[in-house]
C-alpha positions, 0 to 999 in steps of 0.5 A: 351108871347103875351097877348090874346085879353081878357087879353088886354081888362081887362088890358088896361086903356084908356088914357084921349085922348083915352077916348075922342075917345071912348066917340065919338064912344059910342055916335055916333056908328061906325065912320070914323077916320075923323068923330072922329077927326072933332067932337073932334076938334069941341067939345073938342080941336084942334087936327091934323087928323094924330094924331087922326088916329095914336092914333086910330091905337094904340087903335086897338093894345090895343084892345080898338077899332075894325076896319072894313076894308071891305070898302074903308073907314075904320070904327072904333067902340069901342071894350069895353063897355061904362058902364064897362069902366066907372065903372072900371075907377070910381072904380080906382078913388074911390080906389085911391082917397077915400080909397075905400069909395064911401060915401067919393066920394059922400060927395066930389061931393055933397060938390063941385057942386051945385045940382038942386032940381031935382037932389037932389030928384033923389039922395033921391030916389036912396038912398031909393032904396038902403035902401030897398035892405038892 
């Protein structure tokens, strides 16, 4: 039984390499495979163009990307929303590593990283807003 596009979207968890591609497309919008490959090579790590292209074709099959083939140069765009994808992945991290506790995640983050005074102020403001909602 073939899965519908919506089912594929909700079931497809992007791999690390797929996330690299999605992040480029989320940042720059619809792009060629060459642009995505060149950007990853420049900013992340060395990758072969054919590997990037093949992975983007797999991502098309998984409904993570869409392709415009109306021009000579094919243009790819993310088929999944950045916020929803990051939210889904973060929920997985919280569930799998912190037994569903966002508080434990925050404590780990705050304990592991140095936070600037500006960031600390932003956290305090966010906590105040959350407290006001309750």
